[in-house]
mmCIF entry with sequence, helices, sheets and N, C-alpha, C, O atoms, coordinates in Angstrom:
data_MODEL
# 
_entry.id   MODEL 
# 
_entity.id                         1 
_entity.type                       polymer 
_entity.pdbx_number_of_molecules   1 
# 
_entity_poly.entity_id                      1 
_entity_poly.type                           'polypeptide(L)' 
_entity_poly.nstd_linkage                   no 
_entity_poly.nstd_monomer                   no 
_entity_poly.pdbx_seq_one_letter_code       MSLRITRKNIELASKWTPSIVTYGTGAWLSLLYFTDWKAVVRYIPFYGSKFQE 
_entity_poly.pdbx_seq_one_letter_code_can   MSLRITRKNIELASKWTPSIVTYGTGAWLSLLYFTDWKAVVRYIPFYGSKFQE 
_entity_poly.pdbx_strand_id                 A 
# 
loop_
_entity_poly_seq.entity_id 
_entity_poly_seq.num 
_entity_poly_seq.mon_id 
_entity_poly_seq.hetero 
1 1  MET n 
1 2  SER n 
1 3  LEU n 
1 4  ARG n 
1 5  ILE n 
1 6  THR n 
1 7  ARG n 
1 8  LYS n 
1 9  ASN n 
1 10 ILE n 
1 11 GLU n 
1 12 LEU n 
1 13 ALA n 
1 14 SER n 
1 15 LYS n 
1 16 TRP n 
1 17 THR n 
1 18 PRO n 
1 19 SER n 
1 20 ILE n 
1 21 VAL n 
1 22 THR n 
1 23 TYR n 
1 24 GLY n 
1 25 THR n 
1 26 GLY n 
1 27 ALA n 
1 28 TRP n 
1 29 LEU n 
1 30 SER n 
1 31 LEU n 
1 32 LEU n 
1 33 TYR n 
1 34 PHE n 
1 35 THR n 
1 36 ASP n 
1 37 TRP n 
1 38 LYS n 
1 39 ALA n 
1 40 VAL n 
1 41 VAL n 
1 42 ARG n 
1 43 TYR n 
1 44 ILE n 
1 45 PRO n 
1 46 PHE n 
1 47 TYR n 
1 48 GLY n 
1 49 SER n 
1 50 LYS n 
1 51 PHE n 
1 52 GLN n 
1 53 GLU n 
# 
_struct_asym.id          A 
_struct_asym.entity_id   1 
# 
loop_
_struct_conf.conf_type_id 
_struct_conf.id 
_struct_conf.pdbx_PDB_helix_id 
_struct_conf.beg_label_comp_id 
_struct_conf.beg_label_asym_id 
_struct_conf.beg_label_seq_id 
_struct_conf.pdbx_beg_PDB_ins_code 
_struct_conf.end_label_comp_id 
_struct_conf.end_label_asym_id 
_struct_conf.end_label_seq_id 
_struct_conf.pdbx_end_PDB_ins_code 
_struct_conf.beg_auth_comp_id 
_struct_conf.beg_auth_asym_id 
_struct_conf.beg_auth_seq_id 
_struct_conf.end_auth_comp_id 
_struct_conf.end_auth_asym_id 
_struct_conf.end_auth_seq_id 
_struct_conf.pdbx_PDB_helix_class 
_struct_conf.details 
_struct_conf.pdbx_PDB_helix_length 
HELX_P HELX_P1 AA1 ARG A 7  ? THR A 35 ? ARG A 7  THR A 35 1 ? 29 
HELX_P HELX_P2 AA2 LYS A 38 ? VAL A 41 ? LYS A 38 VAL A 41 1 ? 4  
HELX_P HELX_P3 AA3 TYR A 47 ? PHE A 51 ? TYR A 47 PHE A 51 5 ? 5  
# 
_struct_conf_type.id          HELX_P 
_struct_conf_type.criteria    ? 
_struct_conf_type.reference   ? 
# 
loop_
_atom_site.group_PDB 
_atom_site.id 
_atom_site.type_symbol 
_atom_site.label_atom_id 
_atom_site.label_alt_id 
_atom_site.label_comp_id 
_atom_site.label_asym_id 
_atom_site.label_entity_id 
_atom_site.label_seq_id 
_atom_site.pdbx_PDB_ins_code 
_atom_site.Cartn_x 
_atom_site.Cartn_y 
_atom_site.Cartn_z 
_atom_site.occupancy 
_atom_site.B_iso_or_equiv 
_atom_site.pdbx_formal_charge 
_atom_site.auth_seq_id 
_atom_site.auth_comp_id 
_atom_site.auth_asym_id 
_atom_site.auth_atom_id 
_atom_site.pdbx_PDB_model_num 
ATOM 1   N N  . MET A 1 1  ? -18.030 9.113  84.993 1.00 0.00 ? 1  MET A N  1 
ATOM 2   C CA . MET A 1 1  ? -18.252 9.614  83.726 1.00 0.00 ? 1  MET A CA 1 
ATOM 3   C C  . MET A 1 1  ? -18.331 8.455  82.736 1.00 0.00 ? 1  MET A C  1 
ATOM 4   O O  . MET A 1 1  ? -17.326 7.765  82.568 1.00 0.00 ? 1  MET A O  1 
ATOM 5   N N  . SER A 1 2  ? -19.418 8.203  82.091 1.00 0.00 ? 2  SER A N  1 
ATOM 6   C CA . SER A 1 2  ? -19.489 6.990  81.235 1.00 0.00 ? 2  SER A CA 1 
ATOM 7   C C  . SER A 1 2  ? -19.338 7.581  79.766 1.00 0.00 ? 2  SER A C  1 
ATOM 8   O O  . SER A 1 2  ? -19.752 8.678  79.390 1.00 0.00 ? 2  SER A O  1 
ATOM 9   N N  . LEU A 1 3  ? -18.710 6.698  79.067 1.00 0.00 ? 3  LEU A N  1 
ATOM 10  C CA . LEU A 1 3  ? -18.385 6.911  77.653 1.00 0.00 ? 3  LEU A CA 1 
ATOM 11  C C  . LEU A 1 3  ? -19.373 6.222  76.790 1.00 0.00 ? 3  LEU A C  1 
ATOM 12  O O  . LEU A 1 3  ? -19.388 4.995  76.699 1.00 0.00 ? 3  LEU A O  1 
ATOM 13  N N  . ARG A 1 4  ? -20.241 7.031  76.124 1.00 0.00 ? 4  ARG A N  1 
ATOM 14  C CA . ARG A 1 4  ? -21.205 6.502  75.236 1.00 0.00 ? 4  ARG A CA 1 
ATOM 15  C C  . ARG A 1 4  ? -20.959 6.939  73.798 1.00 0.00 ? 4  ARG A C  1 
ATOM 16  O O  . ARG A 1 4  ? -20.662 8.110  73.561 1.00 0.00 ? 4  ARG A O  1 
ATOM 17  N N  . ILE A 1 5  ? -21.066 6.080  72.885 1.00 0.00 ? 5  ILE A N  1 
ATOM 18  C CA . ILE A 1 5  ? -20.969 6.476  71.427 1.00 0.00 ? 5  ILE A CA 1 
ATOM 19  C C  . ILE A 1 5  ? -22.342 6.683  70.922 1.00 0.00 ? 5  ILE A C  1 
ATOM 20  O O  . ILE A 1 5  ? -23.106 5.727  70.784 1.00 0.00 ? 5  ILE A O  1 
ATOM 21  N N  . THR A 1 6  ? -22.673 7.864  70.650 1.00 0.00 ? 6  THR A N  1 
ATOM 22  C CA . THR A 1 6  ? -24.135 8.132  70.206 1.00 0.00 ? 6  THR A CA 1 
ATOM 23  C C  . THR A 1 6  ? -24.074 8.396  68.722 1.00 0.00 ? 6  THR A C  1 
ATOM 24  O O  . THR A 1 6  ? -23.031 8.468  68.072 1.00 0.00 ? 6  THR A O  1 
ATOM 25  N N  . ARG A 1 7  ? -25.251 8.527  68.270 1.00 0.00 ? 7  ARG A N  1 
ATOM 26  C CA . ARG A 1 7  ? -25.452 8.857  66.774 1.00 0.00 ? 7  ARG A CA 1 
ATOM 27  C C  . ARG A 1 7  ? -24.825 10.167 66.372 1.00 0.00 ? 7  ARG A C  1 
ATOM 28  O O  . ARG A 1 7  ? -24.353 10.282 65.242 1.00 0.00 ? 7  ARG A O  1 
ATOM 29  N N  . LYS A 1 8  ? -24.797 11.117 67.200 1.00 0.00 ? 8  LYS A N  1 
ATOM 30  C CA . LYS A 1 8  ? -24.178 12.360 67.023 1.00 0.00 ? 8  LYS A CA 1 
ATOM 31  C C  . LYS A 1 8  ? -22.577 12.196 66.945 1.00 0.00 ? 8  LYS A C  1 
ATOM 32  O O  . LYS A 1 8  ? -21.954 12.847 66.107 1.00 0.00 ? 8  LYS A O  1 
ATOM 33  N N  . ASN A 1 9  ? -21.974 11.397 67.750 1.00 0.00 ? 9  ASN A N  1 
ATOM 34  C CA . ASN A 1 9  ? -20.584 11.117 67.764 1.00 0.00 ? 9  ASN A CA 1 
ATOM 35  C C  . ASN A 1 9  ? -20.198 10.414 66.459 1.00 0.00 ? 9  ASN A C  1 
ATOM 36  O O  . ASN A 1 9  ? -19.138 10.719 65.912 1.00 0.00 ? 9  ASN A O  1 
ATOM 37  N N  . ILE A 1 10 ? -20.994 9.504  65.943 1.00 0.00 ? 10 ILE A N  1 
ATOM 38  C CA . ILE A 1 10 ? -20.723 8.839  64.645 1.00 0.00 ? 10 ILE A CA 1 
ATOM 39  C C  . ILE A 1 10 ? -20.828 9.773  63.558 1.00 0.00 ? 10 ILE A C  1 
ATOM 40  O O  . ILE A 1 10 ? -20.024 9.726  62.627 1.00 0.00 ? 10 ILE A O  1 
ATOM 41  N N  . GLU A 1 11 ? -21.844 10.697 63.608 1.00 0.00 ? 11 GLU A N  1 
ATOM 42  C CA . GLU A 1 11 ? -22.017 11.669 62.422 1.00 0.00 ? 11 GLU A CA 1 
ATOM 43  C C  . GLU A 1 11 ? -20.780 12.603 62.469 1.00 0.00 ? 11 GLU A C  1 
ATOM 44  O O  . GLU A 1 11 ? -20.220 12.888 61.410 1.00 0.00 ? 11 GLU A O  1 
ATOM 45  N N  . LEU A 1 12 ? -20.344 13.076 63.611 1.00 0.00 ? 12 LEU A N  1 
ATOM 46  C CA . LEU A 1 12 ? -19.155 14.002 63.611 1.00 0.00 ? 12 LEU A CA 1 
ATOM 47  C C  . LEU A 1 12 ? -17.922 13.312 63.216 1.00 0.00 ? 12 LEU A C  1 
ATOM 48  O O  . LEU A 1 12 ? -17.096 13.943 62.556 1.00 0.00 ? 12 LEU A O  1 
ATOM 49  N N  . ALA A 1 13 ? -17.694 12.073 63.545 1.00 0.00 ? 13 ALA A N  1 
ATOM 50  C CA . ALA A 1 13 ? -16.514 11.309 63.123 1.00 0.00 ? 13 ALA A CA 1 
ATOM 51  C C  . ALA A 1 13 ? -16.471 11.032 61.574 1.00 0.00 ? 13 ALA A C  1 
ATOM 52  O O  . ALA A 1 13 ? -15.422 11.045 60.929 1.00 0.00 ? 13 ALA A O  1 
ATOM 53  N N  . SER A 1 14 ? -17.721 10.777 61.038 1.00 0.00 ? 14 SER A N  1 
ATOM 54  C CA . SER A 1 14 ? -17.752 10.628 59.578 1.00 0.00 ? 14 SER A CA 1 
ATOM 55  C C  . SER A 1 14 ? -17.520 11.911 58.779 1.00 0.00 ? 14 SER A C  1 
ATOM 56  O O  . SER A 1 14 ? -17.077 11.863 57.631 1.00 0.00 ? 14 SER A O  1 
ATOM 57  N N  . LYS A 1 15 ? -17.805 12.996 59.359 1.00 0.00 ? 15 LYS A N  1 
ATOM 58  C CA . LYS A 1 15 ? -17.484 14.263 58.729 1.00 0.00 ? 15 LYS A CA 1 
ATOM 59  C C  . LYS A 1 15 ? -15.966 14.634 58.880 1.00 0.00 ? 15 LYS A C  1 
ATOM 60  O O  . LYS A 1 15 ? -15.425 15.294 57.993 1.00 0.00 ? 15 LYS A O  1 
ATOM 61  N N  . TRP A 1 16 ? -15.301 14.238 59.942 1.00 0.00 ? 16 TRP A N  1 
ATOM 62  C CA . TRP A 1 16 ? -13.917 14.561 60.171 1.00 0.00 ? 16 TRP A CA 1 
ATOM 63  C C  . TRP A 1 16 ? -12.966 13.576 59.448 1.00 0.00 ? 16 TRP A C  1 
ATOM 64  O O  . TRP A 1 16 ? -11.800 13.902 59.224 1.00 0.00 ? 16 TRP A O  1 
ATOM 65  N N  . THR A 1 17 ? -13.446 12.414 59.095 1.00 0.00 ? 17 THR A N  1 
ATOM 66  C CA . THR A 1 17 ? -12.595 11.347 58.553 1.00 0.00 ? 17 THR A CA 1 
ATOM 67  C C  . THR A 1 17 ? -11.842 11.740 57.308 1.00 0.00 ? 17 THR A C  1 
ATOM 68  O O  . THR A 1 17 ? -10.644 11.459 57.269 1.00 0.00 ? 17 THR A O  1 
ATOM 69  N N  . PRO A 1 18 ? -12.379 12.330 56.329 1.00 0.00 ? 18 PRO A N  1 
ATOM 70  C CA . PRO A 1 18 ? -11.532 12.749 55.148 1.00 0.00 ? 18 PRO A CA 1 
ATOM 71  C C  . PRO A 1 18 ? -10.401 13.732 55.501 1.00 0.00 ? 18 PRO A C  1 
ATOM 72  O O  . PRO A 1 18 ? -9.302  13.608 54.961 1.00 0.00 ? 18 PRO A O  1 
ATOM 73  N N  . SER A 1 19 ? -10.649 14.714 56.403 1.00 0.00 ? 19 SER A N  1 
ATOM 74  C CA . SER A 1 19 ? -9.656  15.596 56.792 1.00 0.00 ? 19 SER A CA 1 
ATOM 75  C C  . SER A 1 19 ? -8.541  14.941 57.573 1.00 0.00 ? 19 SER A C  1 
ATOM 76  O O  . SER A 1 19 ? -7.363  15.250 57.388 1.00 0.00 ? 19 SER A O  1 
ATOM 77  N N  . ILE A 1 20 ? -8.947  13.990 58.487 1.00 0.00 ? 20 ILE A N  1 
ATOM 78  C CA . ILE A 1 20 ? -7.893  13.242 59.184 1.00 0.00 ? 20 ILE A CA 1 
ATOM 79  C C  . ILE A 1 20 ? -7.001  12.452 58.347 1.00 0.00 ? 20 ILE A C  1 
ATOM 80  O O  . ILE A 1 20 ? -5.791  12.375 58.558 1.00 0.00 ? 20 ILE A O  1 
ATOM 81  N N  . VAL A 1 21 ? -7.684  11.794 57.277 1.00 0.00 ? 21 VAL A N  1 
ATOM 82  C CA . VAL A 1 21 ? -6.833  10.963 56.352 1.00 0.00 ? 21 VAL A CA 1 
ATOM 83  C C  . VAL A 1 21 ? -5.960  11.798 55.510 1.00 0.00 ? 21 VAL A C  1 
ATOM 84  O O  . VAL A 1 21 ? -4.829  11.409 55.218 1.00 0.00 ? 21 VAL A O  1 
ATOM 85  N N  . THR A 1 22 ? -6.464  13.009 55.077 1.00 0.00 ? 22 THR A N  1 
ATOM 86  C CA . THR A 1 22 ? -5.657  13.886 54.259 1.00 0.00 ? 22 THR A CA 1 
ATOM 87  C C  . THR A 1 22 ? -4.395  14.400 55.023 1.00 0.00 ? 22 THR A C  1 
ATOM 88  O O  . THR A 1 22 ? -3.279  14.349 54.505 1.00 0.00 ? 22 THR A O  1 
ATOM 89  N N  . TYR A 1 23 ? -4.620  14.905 56.294 1.00 0.00 ? 23 TYR A N  1 
ATOM 90  C CA . TYR A 1 23 ? -3.546  15.450 57.033 1.00 0.00 ? 23 TYR A CA 1 
ATOM 91  C C  . TYR A 1 23 ? -2.498  14.305 57.528 1.00 0.00 ? 23 TYR A C  1 
ATOM 92  O O  . TYR A 1 23 ? -1.283  14.496 57.589 1.00 0.00 ? 23 TYR A O  1 
ATOM 93  N N  . GLY A 1 24 ? -3.106  13.168 57.850 1.00 0.00 ? 24 GLY A N  1 
ATOM 94  C CA . GLY A 1 24 ? -2.247  12.080 58.134 1.00 0.00 ? 24 GLY A CA 1 
ATOM 95  C C  . GLY A 1 24 ? -1.321  11.598 56.983 1.00 0.00 ? 24 GLY A C  1 
ATOM 96  O O  . GLY A 1 24 ? -0.152  11.280 57.202 1.00 0.00 ? 24 GLY A O  1 
ATOM 97  N N  . THR A 1 25 ? -1.856  11.558 55.814 1.00 0.00 ? 25 THR A N  1 
ATOM 98  C CA . THR A 1 25 ? -1.074  11.138 54.682 1.00 0.00 ? 25 THR A CA 1 
ATOM 99  C C  . THR A 1 25 ? -0.093  12.218 54.413 1.00 0.00 ? 25 THR A C  1 
ATOM 100 O O  . THR A 1 25 ? 1.053   11.880 54.118 1.00 0.00 ? 25 THR A O  1 
ATOM 101 N N  . GLY A 1 26 ? -0.388  13.426 54.476 1.00 0.00 ? 26 GLY A N  1 
ATOM 102 C CA . GLY A 1 26 ? 0.599   14.606 54.267 1.00 0.00 ? 26 GLY A CA 1 
ATOM 103 C C  . GLY A 1 26 ? 1.720   14.532 55.272 1.00 0.00 ? 26 GLY A C  1 
ATOM 104 O O  . GLY A 1 26 ? 2.890   14.699 54.928 1.00 0.00 ? 26 GLY A O  1 
ATOM 105 N N  . ALA A 1 27 ? 1.362   14.281 56.520 1.00 0.00 ? 27 ALA A N  1 
ATOM 106 C CA . ALA A 1 27 ? 2.427   14.130 57.598 1.00 0.00 ? 27 ALA A CA 1 
ATOM 107 C C  . ALA A 1 27 ? 3.318   13.031 57.276 1.00 0.00 ? 27 ALA A C  1 
ATOM 108 O O  . ALA A 1 27 ? 4.537   13.169 57.378 1.00 0.00 ? 27 ALA A O  1 
ATOM 109 N N  . TRP A 1 28 ? 2.762   11.909 56.880 1.00 0.00 ? 28 TRP A N  1 
ATOM 110 C CA . TRP A 1 28 ? 3.515   10.640 56.626 1.00 0.00 ? 28 TRP A CA 1 
ATOM 111 C C  . TRP A 1 28 ? 4.556   10.919 55.448 1.00 0.00 ? 28 TRP A C  1 
ATOM 112 O O  . TRP A 1 28 ? 5.727   10.562 55.577 1.00 0.00 ? 28 TRP A O  1 
ATOM 113 N N  . LEU A 1 29 ? 4.093   11.582 54.268 1.00 0.00 ? 29 LEU A N  1 
ATOM 114 C CA . LEU A 1 29 ? 4.860   11.923 53.238 1.00 0.00 ? 29 LEU A CA 1 
ATOM 115 C C  . LEU A 1 29 ? 5.965   12.935 53.556 1.00 0.00 ? 29 LEU A C  1 
ATOM 116 O O  . LEU A 1 29 ? 7.081   12.878 53.039 1.00 0.00 ? 29 LEU A O  1 
ATOM 117 N N  . SER A 1 30 ? 5.590   13.850 54.426 1.00 0.00 ? 30 SER A N  1 
ATOM 118 C CA . SER A 1 30 ? 6.534   14.869 54.904 1.00 0.00 ? 30 SER A CA 1 
ATOM 119 C C  . SER A 1 30 ? 7.709   14.176 55.638 1.00 0.00 ? 30 SER A C  1 
ATOM 120 O O  . SER A 1 30 ? 8.892   14.470 55.468 1.00 0.00 ? 30 SER A O  1 
ATOM 121 N N  . LEU A 1 31 ? 7.238   13.210 56.483 1.00 0.00 ? 31 LEU A N  1 
ATOM 122 C CA . LEU A 1 31 ? 8.247   12.575 57.325 1.00 0.00 ? 31 LEU A CA 1 
ATOM 123 C C  . LEU A 1 31 ? 9.230   11.752 56.406 1.00 0.00 ? 31 LEU A C  1 
ATOM 124 O O  . LEU A 1 31 ? 10.436  11.728 56.654 1.00 0.00 ? 31 LEU A O  1 
ATOM 125 N N  . LEU A 1 32 ? 8.698   11.105 55.376 1.00 0.00 ? 32 LEU A N  1 
ATOM 126 C CA . LEU A 1 32 ? 9.534   10.423 54.416 1.00 0.00 ? 32 LEU A CA 1 
ATOM 127 C C  . LEU A 1 32 ? 10.466  11.357 53.579 1.00 0.00 ? 32 LEU A C  1 
ATOM 128 O O  . LEU A 1 32 ? 11.600  11.023 53.235 1.00 0.00 ? 32 LEU A O  1 
ATOM 129 N N  . TYR A 1 33 ? 9.928   12.472 53.303 1.00 0.00 ? 33 TYR A N  1 
ATOM 130 C CA . TYR A 1 33 ? 10.759  13.409 52.507 1.00 0.00 ? 33 TYR A CA 1 
ATOM 131 C C  . TYR A 1 33 ? 11.878  14.009 53.340 1.00 0.00 ? 33 TYR A C  1 
ATOM 132 O O  . TYR A 1 33 ? 13.011  14.082 52.864 1.00 0.00 ? 33 TYR A O  1 
ATOM 133 N N  . PHE A 1 34 ? 11.606  14.440 54.568 1.00 0.00 ? 34 PHE A N  1 
ATOM 134 C CA . PHE A 1 34 ? 12.552  15.077 55.357 1.00 0.00 ? 34 PHE A CA 1 
ATOM 135 C C  . PHE A 1 34 ? 13.613  14.105 56.000 1.00 0.00 ? 34 PHE A C  1 
ATOM 136 O O  . PHE A 1 34 ? 14.738  14.504 56.299 1.00 0.00 ? 34 PHE A O  1 
ATOM 137 N N  . THR A 1 35 ? 13.215  12.874 56.187 1.00 0.00 ? 35 THR A N  1 
ATOM 138 C CA . THR A 1 35 ? 14.169  11.979 56.845 1.00 0.00 ? 35 THR A CA 1 
ATOM 139 C C  . THR A 1 35 ? 14.853  11.106 55.813 1.00 0.00 ? 35 THR A C  1 
ATOM 140 O O  . THR A 1 35 ? 15.823  10.422 56.137 1.00 0.00 ? 35 THR A O  1 
ATOM 141 N N  . ASP A 1 36 ? 14.346  11.111 54.511 1.00 0.00 ? 36 ASP A N  1 
ATOM 142 C CA . ASP A 1 36 ? 15.012  10.390 53.492 1.00 0.00 ? 36 ASP A CA 1 
ATOM 143 C C  . ASP A 1 36 ? 15.199  8.930  53.872 1.00 0.00 ? 36 ASP A C  1 
ATOM 144 O O  . ASP A 1 36 ? 16.299  8.382  53.796 1.00 0.00 ? 36 ASP A O  1 
ATOM 145 N N  . TRP A 1 37 ? 14.076  8.306  54.289 1.00 0.00 ? 37 TRP A N  1 
ATOM 146 C CA . TRP A 1 37 ? 14.034  6.969  54.831 1.00 0.00 ? 37 TRP A CA 1 
ATOM 147 C C  . TRP A 1 37 ? 14.115  6.019  53.619 1.00 0.00 ? 37 TRP A C  1 
ATOM 148 O O  . TRP A 1 37 ? 13.118  5.718  52.964 1.00 0.00 ? 37 TRP A O  1 
ATOM 149 N N  . LYS A 1 38 ? 15.329  5.572  53.361 1.00 0.00 ? 38 LYS A N  1 
ATOM 150 C CA . LYS A 1 38 ? 15.643  4.807  52.168 1.00 0.00 ? 38 LYS A CA 1 
ATOM 151 C C  . LYS A 1 38 ? 14.860  3.440  52.142 1.00 0.00 ? 38 LYS A C  1 
ATOM 152 O O  . LYS A 1 38 ? 14.466  3.015  51.055 1.00 0.00 ? 38 LYS A O  1 
ATOM 153 N N  . ALA A 1 39 ? 14.649  2.820  53.164 1.00 0.00 ? 39 ALA A N  1 
ATOM 154 C CA . ALA A 1 39 ? 13.994  1.523  53.176 1.00 0.00 ? 39 ALA A CA 1 
ATOM 155 C C  . ALA A 1 39 ? 12.597  1.645  52.663 1.00 0.00 ? 39 ALA A C  1 
ATOM 156 O O  . ALA A 1 39 ? 12.098  0.621  52.195 1.00 0.00 ? 39 ALA A O  1 
ATOM 157 N N  . VAL A 1 40 ? 11.955  2.645  52.678 1.00 0.00 ? 40 VAL A N  1 
ATOM 158 C CA . VAL A 1 40 ? 10.598  2.884  52.169 1.00 0.00 ? 40 VAL A CA 1 
ATOM 159 C C  . VAL A 1 40 ? 10.629  3.606  50.868 1.00 0.00 ? 40 VAL A C  1 
ATOM 160 O O  . VAL A 1 40 ? 10.051  3.169  49.873 1.00 0.00 ? 40 VAL A O  1 
ATOM 161 N N  . VAL A 1 41 ? 11.322  4.737  50.883 1.00 0.00 ? 41 VAL A N  1 
ATOM 162 C CA . VAL A 1 41 ? 11.323  5.725  49.793 1.00 0.00 ? 41 VAL A CA 1 
ATOM 163 C C  . VAL A 1 41 ? 11.812  5.099  48.436 1.00 0.00 ? 41 VAL A C  1 
ATOM 164 O O  . VAL A 1 41 ? 11.343  5.522  47.380 1.00 0.00 ? 41 VAL A O  1 
ATOM 165 N N  . ARG A 1 42 ? 12.749  4.098  48.453 1.00 0.00 ? 42 ARG A N  1 
ATOM 166 C CA . ARG A 1 42 ? 13.184  3.509  47.212 1.00 0.00 ? 42 ARG A CA 1 
ATOM 167 C C  . ARG A 1 42 ? 12.140  2.783  46.415 1.00 0.00 ? 42 ARG A C  1 
ATOM 168 O O  . ARG A 1 42 ? 12.338  2.499  45.234 1.00 0.00 ? 42 ARG A O  1 
ATOM 169 N N  . TYR A 1 43 ? 10.966  2.463  47.083 1.00 0.00 ? 43 TYR A N  1 
ATOM 170 C CA . TYR A 1 43 ? 9.871   1.801  46.402 1.00 0.00 ? 43 TYR A CA 1 
ATOM 171 C C  . TYR A 1 43 ? 8.790   2.802  45.870 1.00 0.00 ? 43 TYR A C  1 
ATOM 172 O O  . TYR A 1 43 ? 7.802   2.338  45.300 1.00 0.00 ? 43 TYR A O  1 
ATOM 173 N N  . ILE A 1 44 ? 8.922   4.054  46.017 1.00 0.00 ? 44 ILE A N  1 
ATOM 174 C CA . ILE A 1 44 ? 8.037   5.035  45.474 1.00 0.00 ? 44 ILE A CA 1 
ATOM 175 C C  . ILE A 1 44 ? 8.392   5.352  44.075 1.00 0.00 ? 44 ILE A C  1 
ATOM 176 O O  . ILE A 1 44 ? 9.527   5.781  43.864 1.00 0.00 ? 44 ILE A O  1 
ATOM 177 N N  . PRO A 1 45 ? 7.509   5.184  43.019 1.00 0.00 ? 45 PRO A N  1 
ATOM 178 C CA . PRO A 1 45 ? 7.876   5.463  41.697 1.00 0.00 ? 45 PRO A CA 1 
ATOM 179 C C  . PRO A 1 45 ? 8.424   6.781  41.533 1.00 0.00 ? 45 PRO A C  1 
ATOM 180 O O  . PRO A 1 45 ? 8.060   7.721  42.239 1.00 0.00 ? 45 PRO A O  1 
ATOM 181 N N  . PHE A 1 46 ? 9.372   6.893  40.537 1.00 0.00 ? 46 PHE A N  1 
ATOM 182 C CA . PHE A 1 46 ? 10.076  8.112  40.127 1.00 0.00 ? 46 PHE A CA 1 
ATOM 183 C C  . PHE A 1 46 ? 11.027  8.678  41.207 1.00 0.00 ? 46 PHE A C  1 
ATOM 184 O O  . PHE A 1 46 ? 12.198  8.960  40.953 1.00 0.00 ? 46 PHE A O  1 
ATOM 185 N N  . TYR A 1 47 ? 10.467  8.830  42.416 1.00 0.00 ? 47 TYR A N  1 
ATOM 186 C CA . TYR A 1 47 ? 11.360  9.394  43.489 1.00 0.00 ? 47 TYR A CA 1 
ATOM 187 C C  . TYR A 1 47 ? 12.453  8.306  43.975 1.00 0.00 ? 47 TYR A C  1 
ATOM 188 O O  . TYR A 1 47 ? 13.569  8.656  44.359 1.00 0.00 ? 47 TYR A O  1 
ATOM 189 N N  . GLY A 1 48 ? 12.067  7.059  43.928 1.00 0.00 ? 48 GLY A N  1 
ATOM 190 C CA . GLY A 1 48 ? 12.992  6.060  44.366 1.00 0.00 ? 48 GLY A CA 1 
ATOM 191 C C  . GLY A 1 48 ? 14.063  5.755  43.402 1.00 0.00 ? 48 GLY A C  1 
ATOM 192 O O  . GLY A 1 48 ? 14.991  5.027  43.752 1.00 0.00 ? 48 GLY A O  1 
ATOM 193 N N  . SER A 1 49 ? 14.006  6.275  42.166 1.00 0.00 ? 49 SER A N  1 
ATOM 194 C CA . SER A 1 49 ? 15.061  6.004  41.267 1.00 0.00 ? 49 SER A CA 1 
ATOM 195 C C  . SER A 1 49 ? 16.394  6.617  41.569 1.00 0.00 ? 49 SER A C  1 
ATOM 196 O O  . SER A 1 49 ? 17.389  6.263  40.936 1.00 0.00 ? 49 SER A O  1 
ATOM 197 N N  . LYS A 1 50 ? 16.454  7.572  42.565 1.00 0.00 ? 50 LYS A N  1 
ATOM 198 C CA . LYS A 1 50 ? 17.679  8.228  42.853 1.00 0.00 ? 50 LYS A CA 1 
ATOM 199 C C  . LYS A 1 50 ? 18.522  7.284  43.850 1.00 0.00 ? 50 LYS A C  1 
ATOM 200 O O  . LYS A 1 50 ? 19.669  7.572  44.193 1.00 0.00 ? 50 LYS A O  1 
ATOM 201 N N  . PHE A 1 51 ? 17.905  6.235  44.240 1.00 0.00 ? 51 PHE A N  1 
ATOM 202 C CA . PHE A 1 51 ? 18.617  5.260  45.116 1.00 0.00 ? 51 PHE A CA 1 
ATOM 203 C C  . PHE A 1 51 ? 19.132  4.037  44.377 1.00 0.00 ? 51 PHE A C  1 
ATOM 204 O O  . PHE A 1 51 ? 19.781  3.179  44.973 1.00 0.00 ? 51 PHE A O  1 
ATOM 205 N N  . GLN A 1 52 ? 18.851  3.952  43.100 1.00 0.00 ? 52 GLN A N  1 
ATOM 206 C CA . GLN A 1 52 ? 19.278  2.734  42.373 1.00 0.00 ? 52 GLN A CA 1 
ATOM 207 C C  . GLN A 1 52 ? 20.826  2.795  42.164 1.00 0.00 ? 52 GLN A C  1 
ATOM 208 O O  . GLN A 1 52 ? 21.401  3.835  41.844 1.00 0.00 ? 52 GLN A O  1 
ATOM 209 N N  . GLU A 1 53 ? 21.420  1.670  42.356 1.00 0.00 ? 53 GLU A N  1 
ATOM 210 C CA . GLU A 1 53 ? 22.896  1.561  42.257 1.00 0.00 ? 53 GLU A CA 1 
ATOM 211 C C  . GLU A 1 53 ? 23.301  0.896  40.928 1.00 0.00 ? 53 GLU A C  1 
ATOM 212 O O  . GLU A 1 53 ? 24.490  0.718  40.663 1.00 0.00 ? 53 GLU A O  1 
# 
């Protein structure tokens, strides 16, 4: 079974890219929210102010 990237595959990938980026961003932000990952979250404007000492 050979793997070929055809014009149709590229067209389908370009249609799915915005959805993949949106869901990936949402998943990343959910992970930060539920884990309270201070090393990254403290640099987010407004939300990171709760970690200032």
